C-alpha positions in Angstrom: -30.8 -2.6 -10.7 -29.7 0.1 -8.4 -29.9 0.1 -4.6 -30.0 3.5 -3.0 -28.5 3.3 0.4 -30.2 5.2 3.3 -28.4 8.5 3.6 -28.6 9.1 7.3 -25.8 9.3 9.7 -26.6 6.3 11.6 -25.8 2.8 10.3 -23.1 1.4 8.3 -22.5 -0.5 5.0 -19.9 -3.1 5.7 -17.9 -4.3 2.5 -18.9 -8.1 3.3 -22.7 -7.3 3.2 -22.8 -4.8 0.1 -26.3 -5.3 -1.6 -25.8 -7.8 -4.1 -22.2 -8.4 -3.2 -22.4 -12.2 -2.5 -24.4 -13.3 -5.7 -24.1 -10.6 -8.1 -25.0 -11.0 -11.7 -22.8 -9.1 -14.5 -24.9 -6.9 -16.7 -25.6 -8.7 -20.1 -24.3 -5.5 -22.3 -21.4 -5.3 -20.1 -20.6 -8.8 -20.2 -20.6 -8.4 -24.0 -18.6 -5.5 -24.2 -16.1 -6.9 -22.3 -16.0 -10.5 -24.3 -15.6 -8.1 -27.4 -12.9 -6.2 -26.0 -11.0 -9.1 -25.1 -11.1 -10.5 -28.7 -9.1 -7.5 -30.2 -6.1 -8.4 -28.3 -5.6 -4.8 -26.8 -2.5 -4.8 -24.5 -3.2 -4.8 -20.7 -2.8 -1.2 -19.4 -0.1 -2.3 -17.0 2.1 -3.6 -20.2 2.1 -0.5 -21.8 4.2 2.6 -21.4 2.0 5.9 -20.5 2.0 7.3 -24.0 0.6 4.2 -25.3 -1.9 3.9 -22.4 -2.9 7.2 -23.2 -3.4 6.3 -27.0 -5.4 3.4 -25.8 -7.7 5.5 -23.5 -8.3 8.0 -26.5 -9.0 5.2 -29.0 -11.8 3.8 -26.6 -13.3 7.3 -26.1 -13.8 7.7 -29.8 -15.9 4.6 -30.1 -18.6 6.0 -27.6 -22.0 6.7 -28.9 -22.7 10.1 -29.7 -24.7 12.1 -27.2 -28.2 12.8 -27.7 -29.3 16.7 -28.2 -28.8 18.3 -24.6 -30.6 21.4 -23.3 -27.7 23.3 -22.4 -26.2 26.6 -23.0 -22.5 27.5 -24.6 -19.7 25.7 -24.1 -16.2 27.3 -23.9 -12.8 26.4 -23.8 -10.6 28.3 -20.8 -7.2 28.2 -19.3 -7.0 28.3 -15.5 -4.3 29.7 -13.3 -2.4 26.9 -11.3 0.5 26.6 -9.0 2.5 24.7 -11.6 1.3 26.7 -14.6 -1.8 27.3 -16.9 -4.6 24.5 -16.5 -6.5 23.9 -19.4 -10.2 23.4 -19.0 -13.7 23.4 -20.8 -16.7 25.1 -19.1 -20.4 24.0 -19.7 -23.2 26.7 -18.9 -26.7 25.6 -18.4 -29.5 26.9 -20.2 -30.7 28.8 -17.4 -29.2 30.8 -14.5 -26.9 28.6 -12.5 -27.0 28.5 -8.8 -23.9 26.1 -8.3 -20.4 25.6 -10.1 -19.1 21.8 -10.5 -15.3 21.1 -10.7 -15.3 18.0 -12.6 -11.9 16.0 -13.0 -11.9 13.0 -15.4 -10.5 9.5 -14.4 -7.9 7.4 -16.1 -5.5 6.6 -13.1 -3.8 9.8 -13.0 -1.9 8.9 -16.0 -4.5 8.8 -19.0 -7.7 10.7 -19.7 -8.4 14.4 -20.8 -11.0 16.9 -21.6 -12.8 14.5 -24.3 -12.9 11.6 -21.5 -15.1 13.7 -19.3 -17.1 15.5 -22.1 -20.3 13.5 -22.0 -20.8 13.4 -18.1 -19.9 16.7 -17.8 -22.5 17.8 -20.8 -25.2 15.5 -19.0 -24.4 16.9 -15.3 -24.8 20.4 -16.8 -28.3 19.6 -17.8 -29.3 17.5 -15.1 -28.1 19.8 -12.3 -28.6 23.2 -14.1 -25.3 24.0 -12.9 -22.0 25.5 -14.5 -19.5 22.4 -15.0 -15.8 23.1 -15.3 -13.9 20.0 -16.8 -10.5 20.3 -16.1 -7.4 18.9 -17.7 -5.3 18.5 -15.1 -1.5 17.5 -15.4 -0.9 13.9 -15.6 1.7 11.4 -14.0 4.3 10.3 -14.2 5.7 13.3 -15.9 3.7 15.4 -12.9 3.6 13.0 -10.1 1.6 13.4 -6.7 0.8 16.1 -5.6 0.8 17.9 -8.9 -2.4 16.7 -10.3 -4.0 17.6 -6.9 -2.4 20.9 -6.9 -4.1 21.6 -10.3 -7.4 20.4 -9.3 -7.4 22.5 -6.3 -6.3 25.3 -8.1 -9.4 25.0 -10.3 -11.5 24.8 -7.1 -10.1 27.8 -5.7 -10.8 29.5 -9.0 -14.3 28.7 -9.6 -15.3 30.0 -6.2 -13.9 33.3 -7.1 -14.8 33.4 -10.6 -18.5 32.6 -10.5 -19.4 33.7 -6.9 -21.3 30.5 -6.4 -21.5 27.4 -4.1 -18.9 25.0 -5.3 -19.2 21.2 -5.6 -16.2 19.2 -6.6 -16.7 15.9 -8.8 -14.8 13.1 -10.6 -15.0 9.5 -11.4 -12.2 6.9 -10.5 -8.8 8.7 -10.2 -10.7 12.1 -11.0 -12.9 10.9 -7.6 -9.7 10.4 -5.7 -8.7 13.8 -6.6 -12.2 15.3 -5.8 -12.2 13.7 -2.3 -8.7 14.8 -1.7 -9.7 18.3 -2.8 -12.6 18.1 -0.2 -10.1 16.9 2.3 -7.6 19.4 1.8 -10.2 22.2 1.8 -11.6 20.9 5.2 -7.9 20.9 6.7 -7.3 24.5 5.8 -10.9 25.9 6.0 -10.8 27.4 2.4 -12.1 27.1 -0.2 -15.6 26.4 1.2 -17.3 23.3 -0.8 -20.9 22.6 -1.1 -20.6 19.1 -2.0 -18.5 16.2 -3.5 -19.6 13.6 -6.3 -17.4 10.5 -6.3 -18.2 8.0 -9.0 -16.3 4.7 -8.2 -13.8 6.6 -6.3 -10.2 4.9 -5.8 -9.3 5.9 -2.1 -6.9 3.5 -1.1 -3.8 1.4 -2.6 -4.9 -2.0 -0.8 -4.6 -4.7 -3.3 -5.7 -7.2 -0.9 -9.3 -6.1 -0.4 -12.3 -8.5 -1.0 -13.4 -6.8 -4.3 -9.7 -7.0 -5.7 -9.4 -10.5 -4.9 -12.8 -11.2 -6.7 -12.5 -8.8 -9.7 -9.3 -7.6 -9.9 -7.6 -10.8 -12.0 -9.4 -9.9 -15.5 -12.3 -10.1 -17.1 -14.1 -6.8 -15.8 -12.2 -4.3 -17.4 -9.7 -2.8 -14.6 -7.5 -5.1 -13.1 -5.1 -4.9 -10.0 -2.1 -5.0 -12.2 -3.6 -2.0 -13.7 -4.0 -0.5 -10.4 -0.5 -1.0 -9.3 0.7 0.4 -12.5 -1.1 3.6 -12.0 -0.3 4.0 -8.4 3.2 3.6 -9.0 3.3 6.4 -11.6 0.9 8.7 -9.8 2.2 8.4 -6.1 5.0 5.8 -5.7 6.4 6.0 -2.1 3.9 8.9 -1.4 0.8 6.6 -1.9 0.1 6.3 1.9 -0.2 10.2 2.2 -3.8 11.0 3.3 -4.2 13.3 0.1 -3.3 10.4 -2.2 -5.2 7.7 -0.3 -8.0 9.6 1.6 -9.2 6.5 3.2 -5.9 6.5 5.3 -7.0 10.1 6.5 -6.7 10.0 10.5 -9.9 12.1 10.4 -12.1 13.8 7.8 -12.8 17.1 9.2 -15.2 19.3 8.0 -16.3 17.6 4.7 -19.2 18.8 2.8 -22.1 16.5 1.7 -21.1 13.6 -0.6 -23.1 11.8 -3.5 -20.9 8.2 -3.8 -21.8 5.7 -6.6 -20.3 2.2 -6.3 -19.9 -0.6 -9.1 -20.5 -4.1 -7.8 -17.9 -5.9 -10.3 -15.3 -3.2 -9.6 -11.8 -4.2 -7.7 -12.2 -0.6 -6.1 -15.9 -1.6 -4.9 -14.7 -2.1 -1.2 -12.5 0.8 -0.8 -15.2 3.0 -2.1 -17.9 1.6 0.5 -15.4 1.9 3.4 -14.6 5.5 2.2 -18.4 6.2 2.4 -18.8 4.4 5.7 -15.9 6.7 7.1 -17.9 9.9 5.6 -21.1 8.6 7.2 -19.2 7.8 10.6 -17.9 11.3 10.3 -21.3 12.8 10.3 -21.0 13.8 6.6 -24.6 13.7 5.0 -24.4 10.9 2.7 -26.2 9.4 -0.6 -24.7 6.3 -1.7 -25.8 4.6 -4.9 -24.7 0.9 -5.3 -25.0 -0.6 -8.7 -24.3 -4.4 -8.3 -24.3 -5.4 -11.8 -21.9 -2.6 -13.2 -18.2 -2.5 -13.5 -15.6 0.0 -12.9 -15.9 3.4 -14.8 -19.5 2.7 -16.0 -20.5 6.2 -15.6 -18.4 6.8 -19.0 -20.7 4.5 -20.7 -23.3 6.7 -21.6 -25.5 5.3 -24.4 -24.2 1.7 -23.8 -25.8 1.3 -20.2 -28.8 3.1 -19.1 -27.2 3.3 -15.7 -24.7 5.6 -16.8 -26.6 8.6 -17.7 -29.1 7.4 -14.5 -26.3 7.9 -12.1 -25.4 11.3 -13.7 -29.0 12.6 -13.6 -29.2 11.1 -9.9 -26.3 13.2 -9.0 -27.8 16.2 -10.8 -31.0 16.0 -8.9 -29.2 15.5 -5.4 -27.3 18.7 -6.0 -30.7 20.5 -6.4 -32.2 19.1 -3.7 -29.2 20.0 -1.3 -29.1 23.5 -2.6 -33.0 23.8 -1.8 -32.3 22.7 1.7 -29.4 25.0 2.2 
């Protein structure tokens, strides 16, 4: 079940009263998947060195079901300019004339993930939105800590606007959604580049590990754990984790931000900070579309072909973009 929360500027969605938060039921397919993963004896991310964690992420990515045929145009590899050197990217073109360019930033805790991690999401988003999607292989921590991954992401956003001459959206999942939110915040503070919207799937917005959702779902059994998040944050931002561009929820103000599509999972340790950020956006007057999936886990958007909600939320985001552009 998906809960579509009213998108007007009025009203709030407190973390404690999130739809289905008190009596949720984990999706049966996900429960089976998590049980099978537990039986493999894979190490916890928090017990891995970064290289081991990356290998584990690649191995999981390789086991995902193949995508069905999609009606999109050519896909090309590219290299974008960045302040710390060239940034690899993959560009997906729609079958028709695009009206928007979307910069997509993969998840993986700022330490793992690459172009392949987000390839399926990028392809479906291209078809669903009719937009160009730029999948960005930003530099990873701890070799490149905050703000270097954000600098790469922000450079990709600026490049996309100049390259295609189209309205630009920024998007991402998990840590990529953190970078997307931070790009929007930085752009709002500086006035450039101009962004038309932001898509945030299961965003990491703060490093508070004492939230109710961390307490309920962070001890293990639901994929991502609080120990993992501590490990990710330490590698990414260390003592700078309270900076507003690392933890956007801690920004004093949210100035001039574009409309936002935010998707939240019920069994996610990051659920409460995602809802809190959505509340901040709404109270700041940002047009907001909030989608809440009570039975899902963190990162479910990547489970295309495993749970129907994965493809559903991507296509919902694509339709939201189309509607937003029509109203511009």
